[in-house]
C-alpha positions as MATLAB code, in Angstrom:
seq = 'XXXXXXXXXXXXXXXXXXXXXXXXXXXXXXXXXXXXXXXXXXXXXXXXXXXXXXXXXXXXXXXXXXXXXXXXXXXXXXXXXXXXXXXXXXXXXXXXXXXXXXXXXXXXXXXXXXXXXXXXXXXXXXXXXXXXXXXXXXXXXXXXXXXXXXXXX';
ca = [
     171.513  156.784  133.475;
     171.098  158.681  136.720;
     168.290  157.977  139.175;
     166.316  161.161  138.408;
     166.490  160.601  134.629;
     165.417  156.986  135.086;
     162.464  158.044  137.267;
     161.431  160.653  134.720;
     161.502  158.084  131.884;
     159.488  155.594  133.957;
     156.922  158.296  134.860;
     156.545  159.305  131.212;
     156.078  155.685  130.135;
     153.502  155.099  132.889;
     151.621  158.261  131.885;
     151.709  157.254  128.215;
     150.381  153.775  129.080;
     147.657  155.211  131.330;
     146.436  157.625  128.634;
     146.417  154.854  126.033;
     144.533  152.451  128.301;
     141.825  154.951  129.231;
     141.292  156.128  125.652;
     140.157  152.614  124.712;
     137.212  153.033  127.091;
     136.276  156.549  126.015;
     132.615  157.220  125.314;
     131.646  157.542  121.644;
     131.567  161.027  120.276;
     128.062  162.418  120.418;
     128.543  164.639  117.397;
     129.032  161.757  114.953;
     126.820  162.332  111.956;
     124.574  159.526  110.680;
     126.074  157.694  107.695;
     123.424  159.074  105.359;
     124.666  162.613  106.060;
     128.341  161.723  105.600;
     128.158  159.304  102.701;
     125.640  160.328  100.026;
     124.492  156.838   98.897;
     123.033  155.898  102.303;
     119.409  156.690  103.056;
     118.835  154.635  106.212;
     115.845  152.970  104.534;
     116.029  149.181  104.664;
     113.607  146.376  103.795;
     111.645  144.888  106.673;
     112.611  141.517  108.136;
     109.524  139.922  106.614;
     110.137  141.348  103.130;
     109.540  138.526  100.594;
     112.605  139.521   98.549;
     114.871  139.175  101.597;
     113.429  135.796  102.556;
     113.608  134.590   98.940;
     117.280  135.568   98.794;
     118.001  133.559  101.959;
     116.054  130.559  100.620;
     117.849  130.659   97.285;
     121.368  131.079   98.622;
     120.784  128.450  101.336;
     119.584  125.924   98.760;
     122.535  126.669   96.465;
     125.037  126.343   99.278;
     123.586  123.067  100.513;
     123.545  121.516   97.036;
     126.914  122.843   95.892;
     129.130  122.656   98.994;
     127.506  120.108  101.274;
     125.927  117.828   98.638;
     122.668  117.908  100.550;
     119.098  118.178   99.331;
     118.088  120.321  102.298;
     115.943  123.344  101.372;
     113.893  125.943  103.214;
     110.182  125.514  102.556;
     108.813  128.500  104.452;
     109.180  131.058  107.231;
     107.265  132.084  110.298;
     107.636  134.830  112.895;
     110.163  137.023  111.079;
     111.025  139.801  113.530;
     113.576  142.545  114.035;
     115.804  142.408  117.099;
     118.174  145.250  116.302;
     118.421  148.289  114.065;
     121.613  150.312  113.638;
     123.012  148.841  116.839;
     126.584  149.690  115.788;
     125.773  153.416  115.839;
     124.432  156.024  113.468;
     127.727  156.655  111.702;
     128.054  153.054  110.433;
     126.402  151.382  107.434;
     122.688  151.056  108.274;
     121.785  147.457  109.201;
     118.640  145.714  110.396;
     119.077  142.514  112.456;
     116.377  139.846  112.207;
     115.332  136.350  113.282;
     112.806  133.972  111.751;
     111.711  130.390  112.204;
     112.218  128.371  109.030;
     110.633  125.104  107.984;
     112.839  122.631  106.127;
     112.107  119.705  103.856;
     113.515  117.311  106.475;
     110.548  118.196  108.705;
     112.617  120.226  111.157;
     112.154  123.815  112.219;
     115.285  125.928  112.715;
     115.971  129.555  113.536;
     117.525  131.759  110.867;
     119.484  134.807  112.036;
     120.129  137.433  109.373;
     121.005  141.056  108.849;
     120.119  143.403  106.053;
     122.732  146.027  105.166;
     122.139  149.011  102.942;
     124.019  148.986   99.616;
     125.802  145.732  100.473;
     124.301  143.763   97.596;
     126.186  142.579   94.523;
     128.656  145.341   93.493;
     127.059  147.647   96.052;
     123.602  147.659   94.505;
     120.616  146.918   96.725;
     120.450  145.511  100.200;
     122.877  142.814  101.175;
     121.611  139.952  103.320;
     123.959  138.004  105.580;
     122.318  134.943  107.107;
     122.998  131.912  109.267;
     120.844  128.883  110.116;
     121.282  127.762  113.719;
     122.540  124.185  113.784;
     123.633  124.272  110.124;
     126.644  126.616  110.295;
     128.882  123.762  109.201;
     131.968  125.843  108.477;
     131.510  127.862  111.715;
     131.501  131.168  109.847;
     129.154  132.709  112.431;
     130.124  130.705  115.538;
     129.055  130.262  118.210;
     125.545  129.239  117.155;
     125.093  132.067  114.606;
     125.761  134.784  117.183;
     128.185  136.567  114.844;
     125.362  137.204  112.330;
     123.549  139.358  114.907;
     124.440  142.676  116.503;
];
């Protein structure tokens, strides 16, 4: 390979690398349509963080998980201060999600924070809202580590 051909190949590789590296930091396209305009089933309407059905679903699935997998009698007895801390934070073109936190009271006398998100049409076989939750301090299999941060935005 001659010197000029080698330089040309190196310049092309450097240019290719530079274009690839800068495209990773490109701003999101502003003309992205909201998911409800692109995918007919989405409406963008989600239950509130304090919706009793959402909190009941968390209570039920937490109790089942504790009894079945961890052989524990721990259950959630009630909630306080359910509040939203993010809504559609991934962008308009993604599945609509509401991110929430609540303080939960347990039968062991302790109070722990529950972090959860509500996603549209993410329920069983795509029907209804799907709720993904994590109890801080009780994420025993580290599914949402560190400290339930992966359950939030």
